[in-house]
C-alpha positions as CSV (number, residue, x, y, z in Angstrom):
1,M,69.0,-40.8,32.4
2,S,69.9,-37.4,31.6
3,T,71.3,-37.3,27.5
4,L,69.8,-38.1,24.5
5,A,72.1,-40.9,23.5
6,E,70.9,-42.7,27.0
7,I,67.5,-42.1,26.0
8,E,67.7,-43.9,22.9
9,T,70.0,-46.8,24.2
10,A,67.3,-47.2,26.5
11,V,64.4,-46.9,23.9
12,N,66.1,-49.4,21.3
13,A,66.9,-52.1,24.2
14,L,63.0,-52.2,24.1
15,P,61.4,-55.1,22.6
16,S,59.5,-53.9,19.8
17,P,56.0,-53.5,21.2
18,Q,57.2,-51.7,23.5
19,Q,58.8,-49.5,21.8
20,E,56.2,-48.6,19.3
21,E,53.3,-48.7,22.8
22,L,56.1,-45.5,24.2
23,F,55.9,-44.0,20.5
24,R,52.2,-44.0,20.2
25,R,51.9,-42.1,24.1
26,L,54.3,-39.1,22.8
27,P,52.5,-36.0,21.9
28,L,52.6,-34.7,18.8
29,V,54.1,-31.3,17.9
30,P,53.5,-29.7,14.8
31,A,56.8,-28.4,12.6
32,T,58.0,-25.0,13.3
33,G,60.1,-24.8,9.8
34,H,63.0,-23.8,12.5
35,S,65.7,-25.5,14.1
36,I,65.0,-25.4,18.5
37,T,68.2,-23.4,20.1
38,Q,69.4,-23.9,23.2
39,E,68.2,-20.7,24.3
40,E,64.5,-21.9,24.0
41,I,65.9,-24.9,25.5
42,D,66.4,-23.2,29.1
43,D,63.9,-21.1,28.3
44,A,61.3,-24.0,28.9
45,L,63.4,-25.1,31.1
46,D,63.7,-22.2,33.5
47,S,59.8,-22.1,33.2
48,D,58.7,-25.4,35.0
């Protein structure tokens, strides 16, 4: 799974209890008030 659409499809295919468990395990990230740019994504990927 490499695209957001593929991930969304896979999550939507899960039964509700498994979806809820998945969402409980996701880290909470505070909103910054601005949209993320492709450059920010690329920089984050490069730093890993």
